[in-house]
C-alpha positions, 0 to 999 in steps of 0.5 A: 228324605222321609217325605220324599220316600213317602211321596214316591211310594204314593206316586208309585201306587197312583201310577199302578192304579192308573195303568190298571185302568188304562189297560182295562179301557184299552181292552174295552176299546179293542173289543168294541172295534172287533164288534164294530168290524164283525157287525158293521156297527158305526156306534160301536166304533164311535164308542171305541174311539171315545174310549181311546180319546179318554185315554189320550186326554188322561193326565198321566201319572209318571212312573217313579224313577228308582235309579239314581240320577246324578250330574256327570260334570265338574267345574274344572278346566278354567285357567288359574288367575293371578293372586287378586280375585276381587279387591273392593275399596271404599265402595258406597251404594245407596238406594235413592228416593223414588224417581232418582237414580242409585248412588254409587261411590263418587256420586255427589249429585244426590243427598244421602238423606234422601237415600237408603244407604246400603254400603258406606266405604266398604272394603274387601280383599279376596285372593285366588283359591279363597272360598268365601261365604257372604252373609247378612240379614235379608235386605242388607245388600248381599244380592246388591253387591253381587249385581254391582260386581257383575255389572261394574267390576273390572281390572280398571275399576279401582273401587270394584277391581276384578283380577286381571285373569279372573273369569267370572261365572255367576248363578242367580237365584232369580234365574234372570239370566235365562230367556224364558221365552226360548227353548232349552236347546236354543238358549243353551246354543246361544249361551255357550256357542255350541252347535245342536249335538254338543249342546244337547249332550251337555243338557243330557249330562244335567238330566234333561231328556231328548223330549225336553230340548224343545220345551220353553224355559218358562215351563221348567220347574225351579230345580230344572232352571237351576240345573240349566244354569249349572250346565252353562257354568260347567261349559264356561270353564270359569275360575271365579264362581259367584253363586246366589242361593244355588241350593234353593230349588235343588233336591237333596241328591242334587245338593249333594252332587253340587257340593261334590262339584264345588269341593273339586273346583280349584278356583275362587268361590263367593257364595250367598246361601242360607244353607248352613250345612252347605256353607260349613262344608265348603267355605273357609272364610266368612264376609259379613255385611254389617253396619254398611261395611264388609267384615272378614272372618277367617274360619269355617262358617260354624266357627263364625256362627258360634262367635256371633251367637255368643255375642248375641247371648252376651248382649241379651244377658247384658240387657237383662242384667242392666234391667235387673240392676235398675230394678234392684236399685229402685226396689232394693232387691238383692243379687240373688233376687235379680238372678232368680228373676233372670232365671224365671224370664228364661224359663217363661220363654222356654215354656212358651217355645215348648208349648208352641212346639207341642202345638205344631206337632199336634197340628202336623199329626192331624194333617198327616192323618188327613193326608193318609185319608186323602191318599186313600181317596185319591187311589180309589178315585183313580182305580174307579175311573173318576178322573175329574174327582181324582184331579180335585183330590190331587190338587187338595193333596198337593196343597196339604203336602205343601202346608205340612212341609211349611209346618215342618220348617217352622218346627225345625227352627223352633226345635233348634231355638229350644235346644240352643 
């Protein structure tokens, strides 16, 4: 939020500097036009036209919108489905060797040895109104499970059984449900069956302006594509939402609005997300992809996280104790010596992490100082009319800002590890 405020303040300064330059150029162009008419001088008219052309070709800095832009929508309206939302029974899936096809439950034509097994006879039950987080390491099969459910789940499928009255709505983090060659309005009309006017009103509720309607979807930012997917889901009036990393491209305000929409949603939720705060606020059960199975944990995400963290600490402590005991047996160390060794190992690790943390802080401070200097140079370039130089500086500023954001992410993760 602090970075956004600083970026908005910088954009506001750039906007006003550019507007002053535009007014000066427009004034000069008007004077030249008047002189061209008064003295019948084609040269002055040509210079006036060149100035107007310069203004038109200038890359405009947008004025910061100080008003709060919020979605005006909800996921309500879907009919309640039966008790069963999703029932998974003995589900198996493996990625085959190159050139083969994927193995699924009941597929015995290929050797498991030639495949990377993702799920092995996994089971899961989700009922109406459950709010479930699907968690696990990257590559464990979360998105694969989503894809298989969307592709194959039905009431008739005994392995992936979808509730008979369940109406699925899905959000993909890859935005692969969008036709990137189509315009916003054409895609929305095709995806929802709406005619132009109600489709444009729906897009407007998700902060798209009239001039955005004919834009190709390929030109949208990640956040705009996210809002477009959410608009489709709102119209669909579904009762079972499957969301894959829905907050990835949204800003803080949009994330908060999405949280409110999902809190009001009275259907079934199945969510993949790395946003701990988002999950803890919404879900009441956690399903973990673990050892090629699906393990259910009843409770909030924070409770599951604490349970797994304690298990990890115990495993690490057990490994340290085993190592220390072996060393003690070989060297005749006392229990006190073992404890001191463990303490020293923890202190060394903590010292290493704190050193790395200080190094990150120093690097961030240097880059932020450079960012301020670059900001002043950029403002001077806009004020002085040096458009080519301003463009280069603007690119450097964006690259520097991205680097600082990445370092802040590293710092937050490391600081959390130190606190733990």
